[in-house]
N, C-alpha and C positions, 0 to 999 in steps of 0.2 A: 339358329346360331349361324353366324357368318364365319367362313374360313378363307385363309390365304395360305398358299404353300410356298416354301422357300428352300433353296439349296444352301447349305452352309459352305461359304467360300473361304479361301485362304485369308482374305481381308477381314473376315468375321471372327477370327481367332484372337486370343490374347496370349500372353507369354506362357501360360500353362497348356496351350494348344487345344483349348476347348472354347466353346462359344463365349465371346466377350460380353460383358455387361452392356456395352454400347450397341452391340448387335441385337440384343434383346429389345432395346429401346427402338432401334431402327426398324426391326421387323414389326413391332407393335404399331409404330407410327404409320408404316406402309399399309398395314392391315386396316387401321382406322380410316385412312384416306380412301382406300378402296371401297370400304363400307359406305362412307359418306358420299363419294362420287356416284356409286350405284343407287343411292337413295336421293339423288337430285342436288347434292351439295357440290356441284362442279365448280371449278375455278371461275368460270364465267358468271355463274349465279352468285357465288360468294362476292366477287368483285362488284357485280351490279348492285348488290345489297350492302356493300362496304362492310362486311363482317368477316371475322376469322376466329378459329378456335385457339384457345390457350390451355395449357396443361397446368393444373395446380400441383399435382403430385402423381407419382407412379410408385406403388409399393410392390416390390418384387418378392416372390418366394421361389427359391431354387430347390428342386428335389433331387435331380440327377444331372450329370454332365451331358453335353451334346458335342459331337465331334464333326470334323471336316468331312465333306462329301455325303453326309447323311441328310435326306430331305426332312423338313419339319413342317408341321401345320400349326398355324396360329389362329385361334378362334377369337371372336368378339361377341360379347353379349351386352346388351344395354341393361345395366343394373339399376339405374336411377335417372330421373329427369325432374327438374323443377317444373311447376305448373306453366310458367312462361317460356320454358325451354332454355333459360339462361345457363343453368347448371346441368351437367351430365356426368354420369359415372359409367365406365365400361369395365368389364372384366375380360382379361385375355388369358387363355391357356395355351401352352406349348405342348405339342404331341410329337413323338418320334415316329419313324416309319412303321412301327408296330402298333401305333395308337396309344402308347403309354404316355401319360402326362408327366413331363419333366420340369415344368415351371408354371407359375401363375402370377398374374399381376392385377391389382386393383388400381384403376386410375380415375382421377376426377379432373374435370375441366369446366370451362365456361366459354361463352362467346363474347367478343369485344367488337365495338364499333371502331373501325380502323382509322377514322378521322379524330374522334374524341378520345380514343384509347380508354374508354369506359366500358364496363360490363353492360351487356344489353340482353333483353329477351329475344328469342328468335322471331323473325317475321312469320306470319301465320302459315305460309306454304311450307316452311322448314319445320316448324313446330308440329304441324300435322303429319309430316313425313316421319319424324322421330317417334311420334305417338303410334303410328301405324306399323312400325317394324316389330317383329317379335321381341319380347322382353324376357329377361332372365326370370327364373322361377321365383327368386327372392327380390323382385323389382321393388323399388322404393320411390315414393314421391319425395324429392329433395327440397330442402330449404337452405337458406344462407348459413344457418347454424351447422348443417352437415358439412359444409366446406371447411369448417374450423374444428372438425372432430378430434384432431390430434393436438390441438392447443398450441400449435407453433405460431410464433410471431417473429417479425424481423428483429434481429439483435444488432445494436449499434456497437462499434468499437469504442473502447474507452481509453 
């Protein structure tokens, strides 16, 4: 399991003086990028291969509040990958200074070609890297159907 530690800053709070929704998203994003960089997905390598990650959804579960000045740890586990590496699913957990889990998130994303703006499988070096990191206990091989598990589709205004 991968961890990143953060201090809750004044700018991370909302009107209720606890950790804001947007701060959870920012902490998870920072954790994901740290994980990817440490596994060879540097800005230079991503630019060289003309690829970038996109988020399909982030489903948050909040258990307890988190407050200013308290350190938090955010974990990342690889919960799923498609065979070609195109689709990925990560699970994040938030822990307080005492190690108590106060929030969790399931997120799914994919990789796009930054020129064509189309989804693509990972080049072999990256796919191998993702396959060689520790996976969650309930790891799943993902398919395109898994990306639509909630049945949501774009809605047009009428």
